[in-house]
DSSP file (Angstrom, degrees, kcal/mol; ACC not computed):
  #  RESIDUE AA STRUCTURE BP1 BP2  ACC     N-H-->O    O-->H-N    N-H-->O    O-->H-N    TCO  KAPPA ALPHA  PHI   PSI    X-CA   Y-CA   Z-CA
    1    1 A X              0   0    0      0, 0.0     2,-0.0     0, 0.0     0, 0.0   0.000 360.0 360.0 360.0 134.7    0.0    0.0    0.0
    2    2 A X     >  -     0   0    0      1,-0.1     4,-2.2     4,-0.0     5,-0.1  -0.337 360.0-115.5 -74.8 160.2    1.4    3.4   -0.9
    3    3 A X  H  > S+     0   0    0      1,-0.2     4,-2.5     2,-0.2    73,-0.2   0.849 116.5  55.9 -64.1 -34.1    1.9    6.0    1.7
    4    4 A X  H  > S+     0   0    0      2,-0.2     4,-2.5     1,-0.2    -1,-0.2   0.918 108.5  46.5 -64.2 -43.1   -0.7    8.2    0.0
    5    5 A X  H  > S+     0   0    0      2,-0.2     4,-2.7     1,-0.2    -2,-0.2   0.887 111.9  51.7 -66.7 -38.7   -3.3    5.5    0.3
    6    6 A X  H  X S+     0   0    0     -4,-2.2     4,-2.1     2,-0.2    -2,-0.2   0.929 112.3  45.1 -62.9 -46.0   -2.4    4.8    3.9
    7    7 A X  H  X S+     0   0    0     -4,-2.5     4,-2.2     2,-0.2    -2,-0.2   0.908 114.2  49.2 -65.8 -41.8   -2.8    8.5    4.8
    8    8 A X  H  X S+     0   0    0     -4,-2.5     4,-2.6     2,-0.2     5,-0.2   0.916 110.9  50.0 -63.4 -43.6   -6.0    8.8    2.9
    9    9 A X  H  X>S+     0   0    0     -4,-2.7     4,-2.7     1,-0.2     5,-1.0   0.892 109.4  52.0 -62.5 -39.1   -7.4    5.7    4.6
   10   10 A X  I  <>S+     0   0    0     -4,-2.1     5,-2.3     3,-0.2     4,-0.4   0.927 112.6  45.1 -62.8 -44.3   -6.5    7.1    8.0
   11   11 A X  I  <5S+     0   0    0     -4,-2.2     5,-0.4     3,-0.2    -2,-0.2   0.893 119.3  40.8 -66.4 -39.9   -8.3   10.3    7.2
   12   12 A X  I  <5S+     0   0    0     -4,-2.6    -2,-0.2    -5,-0.2    -1,-0.2   0.846 133.7  12.9 -79.3 -34.5  -11.4    8.7    5.8
   13   13 A X  I  X5S+     0   0    0     -4,-2.7     4,-1.6    -5,-0.2    -3,-0.2   0.821 123.9  46.2-113.6 -44.9  -11.8    5.8    8.2
   14   14 A X  I  ><S+     0   0    0     -5,-1.0     4,-3.3    -4,-0.4     5,-0.3   0.933 108.9  52.0 -73.5 -45.8   -9.6    6.1   11.4
   15   15 A X  H  ><S+     0   0    0     -5,-2.3     4,-2.5     1,-0.2     5,-0.2   0.946 113.5  42.9 -59.5 -50.3  -10.3    9.8   12.3
   16   16 A X  H  > S+     0   0    0     -5,-0.4     4,-2.1     2,-0.2    -1,-0.2   0.911 117.2  47.7 -62.6 -39.3  -14.1    9.5   12.2
   17   17 A X  H  X S+     0   0    0     -4,-1.6     4,-2.3     2,-0.2    -2,-0.2   0.937 113.7  46.2 -65.4 -46.7  -14.0    6.1   14.0
   18   18 A X  H  X S+     0   0    0     -4,-3.3     4,-2.5     1,-0.2    -2,-0.2   0.876 111.5  52.8 -64.9 -37.3  -11.7    7.4   16.7
   19   19 A X  H  X S+     0   0    0     -4,-2.5     4,-2.6    -5,-0.3    -1,-0.2   0.907 109.5  48.2 -63.6 -41.6  -13.7   10.6   17.1
   20   20 A X  H  X S+     0   0    0     -4,-2.1     4,-2.2     2,-0.2    -2,-0.2   0.905 112.0  49.2 -66.0 -41.1  -16.9    8.6   17.7
   21   21 A X  H  X S+     0   0    0     -4,-2.3     4,-1.3     2,-0.2    -2,-0.2   0.921 112.9  47.7 -63.2 -43.2  -15.1    6.3   20.2
   22   22 A X  H  < S+     0   0    0     -4,-2.5     4,-0.3     1,-0.2     3,-0.3   0.917 111.6  49.7 -65.7 -43.1  -13.8    9.3   22.0
   23   23 A X  H >< S+     0   0    0     -4,-2.6     3,-0.8     1,-0.2    -1,-0.2   0.902 112.3  48.2 -60.8 -41.0  -17.2   11.1   22.1
   24   24 A X  H 3< S+     0   0    0     -4,-2.2    -1,-0.2     1,-0.2    -2,-0.2   0.738 117.2  41.6 -72.4 -22.5  -18.9    7.9   23.4
   25   25 A X  T 3< S+     0   0    0     -4,-1.3     2,-0.6    -3,-0.3    -1,-0.2   0.167  90.2  95.1-115.2  18.0  -16.3    7.4   26.1
   26   26 A X    <   -     0   0    0     -3,-0.8     5,-0.1    -4,-0.3     3,-0.1  -0.938  66.1-142.0-111.1 115.4  -15.7   10.9   27.4
   27   27 A X    >   -     0   0    0     -2,-0.6     3,-2.4     1,-0.1     4,-0.2  -0.322  39.6 -79.6 -70.0 157.5  -17.8   11.9   30.5
   28   28 A X  T 3  S+     0   0    0      1,-0.3    -1,-0.1     2,-0.1     0, 0.0  -0.360 121.0  13.5 -57.8 128.4  -19.2   15.4   30.7
   29   29 A X  T 3  S+     0   0    0     -3,-0.1    -1,-0.3    -2,-0.1    20,-0.1   0.476 101.4 102.2  83.4   2.5  -16.4   17.7   31.9
   30   30 A X    <   +     0   0    0     -3,-2.4     2,-0.2    19,-0.1    -2,-0.1   0.327  41.8 126.5-101.0   7.3  -13.7   15.1   31.3
   31   31 A X        -     0   0    0     -4,-0.2     3,-0.2     1,-0.2    15,-0.0  -0.484  32.7-178.3 -70.1 129.3  -12.3   16.5   28.0
   32   32 A X    >   +     0   0    0     -2,-0.2     3,-0.7     1,-0.1    -1,-0.2   0.691  69.9  66.5 -99.4 -22.2   -8.6   17.0   28.2
   33   33 A X  T 3  S+     0   0    0      1,-0.2    -1,-0.1     3,-0.0    -2,-0.1   0.087  80.0  80.8 -91.9  26.1   -7.9   18.5   24.7
   34   34 A X  T 3  S+     0   0    0     -3,-0.2     2,-0.3     1,-0.1    -1,-0.2   0.444  89.5  47.0-109.9  -0.3   -9.7   21.8   25.2
   35   35 A X    <   -     0   0    0     -3,-0.7     3,-0.1     1,-0.1    -1,-0.1  -0.974  67.6-137.6-139.1 153.8   -7.0   23.7   27.2
   36   36 A X  S    S+     0   0    0     -2,-0.3     2,-0.4     1,-0.2    -1,-0.1   0.818  89.0  24.3 -78.8 -32.1   -3.3   24.3   26.8
   37   37 A X        -     0   0    0      2,-0.0     2,-0.4     0, 0.0    -1,-0.2  -0.992  61.1-168.5-139.8 141.5   -2.4   23.8   30.5
   38   38 A X        -     0   0    0     -2,-0.4     2,-0.2    -3,-0.1    -6,-0.0  -0.987  23.3-127.9-126.9 139.4   -4.0   22.1   33.5
   39   39 A X     >  -     0   0    0     -2,-0.4     4,-2.3     1,-0.1     3,-0.5  -0.549  35.8-110.3 -72.5 151.4   -3.1   22.4   37.1
   40   40 A X  H  > S+     0   0    0      1,-0.2     4,-2.4     2,-0.2     5,-0.2   0.873 119.8  53.9 -54.0 -38.0   -2.4   18.9   38.6
   41   41 A X  H  > S+     0   0    0      1,-0.2     4,-2.0     2,-0.2    -1,-0.2   0.883 108.2  49.5 -65.8 -36.6   -5.6   19.2   40.7
   42   42 A X  H  > S+     0   0    0     -3,-0.5     4,-2.5     2,-0.2    -2,-0.2   0.917 111.3  48.9 -66.9 -42.7   -7.7   19.9   37.5
   43   43 A X  H  X S+     0   0    0     -4,-2.3     4,-2.7     1,-0.2    -2,-0.2   0.909 111.5  49.3 -63.4 -42.1   -6.2   17.0   35.7
   44   44 A X  H  X S+     0   0    0     -4,-2.4     4,-1.9    -5,-0.2    -1,-0.2   0.889 110.7  50.5 -65.2 -38.8   -6.9   14.7   38.7
   45   45 A X  H  X S+     0   0    0     -4,-2.0     4,-0.6     2,-0.2    -2,-0.2   0.936 113.2  45.5 -64.1 -45.9  -10.5   15.9   38.8
   46   46 A X  H >< S+     0   0    0     -4,-2.5     3,-1.3     1,-0.2     4,-0.4   0.926 112.6  50.6 -62.5 -44.8  -11.0   15.3   35.1
   47   47 A X  H >< S+     0   0    0     -4,-2.7     3,-1.2     1,-0.3    -1,-0.2   0.840 102.8  60.6 -63.6 -33.2   -9.3   11.9   35.3
   48   48 A X  H 3< S+     0   0    0     -4,-1.9    -1,-0.3     1,-0.2    -2,-0.2   0.666  92.9  67.2 -70.2 -14.4  -11.5   10.8   38.2
   49   49 A X  T << S+     0   0    0     -3,-1.3     2,-0.3    -4,-0.6    -1,-0.2   0.704  85.9  88.2 -76.2 -19.3  -14.6   11.3   36.0
   50   50 A X  S <  S-     0   0    0     -3,-1.2     2,-0.1    -4,-0.4   -24,-0.1  -0.573  71.2-138.4 -84.8 139.4  -13.7    8.4   33.8
   51   51 A X     >  -     0   0    0     -2,-0.3     4,-2.5   -26,-0.1     5,-0.2  -0.406  36.9 -99.9 -78.9 171.2  -14.7    4.8   34.5
   52   52 A X  H  > S+     0   0    0      1,-0.2     4,-2.1     2,-0.2     5,-0.1   0.904 125.1  47.5 -61.1 -41.7  -12.0    2.1   33.9
   53   53 A X  H  > S+     0   0    0      2,-0.2     4,-2.3     1,-0.2    -1,-0.2   0.907 112.3  49.0 -67.4 -41.6  -13.5    1.2   30.5
   54   54 A X  H  > S+     0   0    0      1,-0.2     4,-2.5     2,-0.2    -2,-0.2   0.904 111.5  49.7 -64.3 -40.8  -13.8    4.9   29.4
   55   55 A X  H  X S+     0   0    0     -4,-2.5     4,-2.5     2,-0.2    -1,-0.2   0.912 110.1  50.9 -64.0 -42.3  -10.2    5.5   30.5
   56   56 A X  H  X S+     0   0    0     -4,-2.1     4,-2.0     2,-0.2    -2,-0.2   0.920 113.0  45.1 -61.8 -45.3   -9.0    2.5   28.5
   57   57 A X  H  X S+     0   0    0     -4,-2.3     4,-2.3     2,-0.2    -2,-0.2   0.899 112.5  51.6 -66.3 -40.6  -10.8    3.6   25.3
   58   58 A X  H  X S+     0   0    0     -4,-2.5     4,-2.5     1,-0.2    -2,-0.2   0.910 109.9  48.7 -62.8 -43.0   -9.6    7.2   25.7
   59   59 A X  H  X S+     0   0    0     -4,-2.5     4,-2.5     2,-0.2     5,-0.2   0.911 110.3  51.8 -63.8 -41.9   -6.0    6.0   26.1
   60   60 A X  H  X S+     0   0    0     -4,-2.0     4,-1.9     2,-0.2    -2,-0.2   0.921 111.7  46.7 -60.5 -44.5   -6.3    3.8   23.0
   61   61 A X  H  X S+     0   0    0     -4,-2.3     4,-2.7     1,-0.2    -2,-0.2   0.933 113.7  47.4 -64.7 -45.5   -7.7    6.7   20.9
   62   62 A X  H  X S+     0   0    0     -4,-2.5     4,-2.8     1,-0.2    -2,-0.2   0.860 109.8  52.5 -69.0 -33.9   -5.0    9.1   22.1
   63   63 A X  H  X>S+     0   0    0     -4,-2.5     4,-2.0     2,-0.2     5,-0.9   0.895 111.2  48.8 -63.9 -38.6   -2.2    6.6   21.5
   64   64 A X  I  <>S+     0   0    0     -4,-1.9     5,-2.1    -5,-0.2     4,-0.4   0.946 115.1  43.5 -65.3 -47.6   -3.6    6.2   17.9
   65   65 A X  I  <5S+     0   0    0     -4,-2.7     5,-0.4     1,-0.2    -2,-0.2   0.910 121.1  40.1 -61.9 -42.5   -3.8    9.9   17.4
   66   66 A X  I  <5S+     0   0    0     -4,-2.8    -1,-0.2    -5,-0.2    -2,-0.2   0.671 131.7  17.7 -88.1 -17.9   -0.4   10.7   18.9
   67   67 A X  I  X5S+     0   0    0     -4,-2.0     4,-1.5    -5,-0.2    -3,-0.2   0.751 124.2  42.1-117.7 -53.0    1.7    7.7   17.6
   68   68 A X  I  ><S+     0   0    0     -5,-0.9     4,-2.4    -4,-0.4     5,-0.2   0.928 113.5  51.2 -69.3 -44.8    0.1    6.0   14.6
   69   69 A X  H  ><S+     0   0    0     -5,-2.1     4,-3.0     1,-0.2     5,-0.3   0.934 109.2  49.3 -62.6 -46.3   -1.0    9.1   12.8
   70   70 A X  H  > S+     0   0    0     -5,-0.4     4,-2.9     1,-0.2    -1,-0.2   0.868 110.8  52.4 -60.7 -32.7    2.4   10.9   12.9
   71   71 A X  H  X S+     0   0    0     -4,-1.5     4,-2.5     2,-0.2    -1,-0.2   0.935 112.9  43.2 -66.0 -44.8    4.0    7.7   11.6
   72   72 A X  H  X S+     0   0    0     -4,-2.4     4,-2.1     2,-0.2    -2,-0.2   0.917 117.0  47.4 -64.4 -43.1    1.5    7.5    8.6
   73   73 A X  H  X S+     0   0    0     -4,-3.0     4,-2.2    -5,-0.2    -2,-0.2   0.915 113.6  47.6 -64.5 -44.8    1.9   11.3    8.1
   74   74 A X  H  X S+     0   0    0     -4,-2.9     4,-2.5    -5,-0.3    -2,-0.2   0.895 110.1  52.0 -65.0 -40.7    5.7   11.0    8.3
   75   75 A X  H  X S+     0   0    0     -4,-2.5     4,-1.8     2,-0.2    -1,-0.2   0.905 108.3  52.9 -61.5 -41.1    5.8    8.1    5.9
   76   76 A X  H  X S+     0   0    0     -4,-2.1     4,-1.7   -73,-0.2    -2,-0.2   0.951 113.9  41.0 -58.5 -50.4    3.8   10.0    3.4
   77   77 A X  H  X S+     0   0    0     -4,-2.2     4,-0.8     1,-0.2    -1,-0.2   0.814 111.3  56.6 -72.1 -28.9    6.1   13.0    3.5
   78   78 A X  H  < S+     0   0    0     -4,-2.5    -1,-0.2     1,-0.2    -2,-0.2   0.840 119.8  31.1 -68.4 -31.4    9.2   10.8    3.5
   79   79 A X  H >< S+     0   0    0     -4,-1.8     3,-0.7    -3,-0.2    -2,-0.2   0.601 102.1  78.4-101.7 -12.9    8.1    9.1    0.3
   80   80 A X  H 3< S+     0   0    0     -4,-1.7    -3,-0.1     1,-0.2    -2,-0.1   0.844  95.8  47.1 -67.8 -33.3    6.2   12.0   -1.4
   81   81 A X  T 3< S+     0   0    0     -4,-0.8     2,-0.4    -5,-0.1    -1,-0.2   0.581  88.5 102.1 -85.3  -8.8    9.3   13.7   -2.6
   82   82 A X  S <  S-     0   0    0     -3,-0.7    -3,-0.0    -4,-0.1     2,-0.0  -0.602  77.3-120.4 -77.0 128.8   10.9   10.6   -4.0
   83   83 A X        -     0   0    0     -2,-0.4     3,-0.1     1,-0.1    -1,-0.1  -0.341  28.5-112.6 -67.2 150.4   10.6   10.3   -7.8
   84   84 A X        -     0   0    0      1,-0.2     2,-0.3    -2,-0.0    -1,-0.1  -0.136  49.2 -68.5 -71.4 175.1    8.8    7.4   -9.2
   85   85 A X        -     0   0    0      1,-0.0     2,-0.4     0, 0.0    -1,-0.2  -0.498  54.7-152.9 -69.4 130.0   10.4    4.7  -11.2
   86   86 A X        -     0   0    0     -2,-0.3     2,-0.1    -3,-0.1    -1,-0.0  -0.838  10.6-123.9-109.1 142.4   11.6    6.0  -14.5
   87   87 A X        -     0   0    0     -2,-0.4     3,-0.1     1,-0.1    -1,-0.0  -0.454  16.4-127.8 -79.2 157.5   12.0    4.1  -17.6
   88   88 A X        -     0   0    0      1,-0.3     2,-0.2    -2,-0.1    -1,-0.1   0.371  65.3 -83.5 -86.7   5.3   15.3    4.1  -19.4
   89   89 A X              0   0    0      1,-0.1    -1,-0.3     0, 0.0     0, 0.0  -0.660 360.0 360.0 121.7-178.9   13.7    5.0  -22.7
   90   90 A X              0   0    0     -2,-0.2    -1,-0.1    -3,-0.1    -2,-0.0   0.492 360.0 360.0 -71.6 360.0   11.9    3.3  -25.6
């Protein structure tokens, strides 16, 4: 699979799926990605709102966003500038 197809598939399928999982497993007031900085007490309060299953799903989604997507994105850009195979002539 080419890097372009991998990145396109991630955008078309993974982002919407991960967003839906995150929406379904985030308790009211438990969103972490809405502020630049949290005091430790604020982070602990937000974290305490999650059940064990919600926390597990949230961690899975954020690991995917923070690790898998940059790898796909980086692979795309690492291979995007490489010229394709050229023929030696007729």
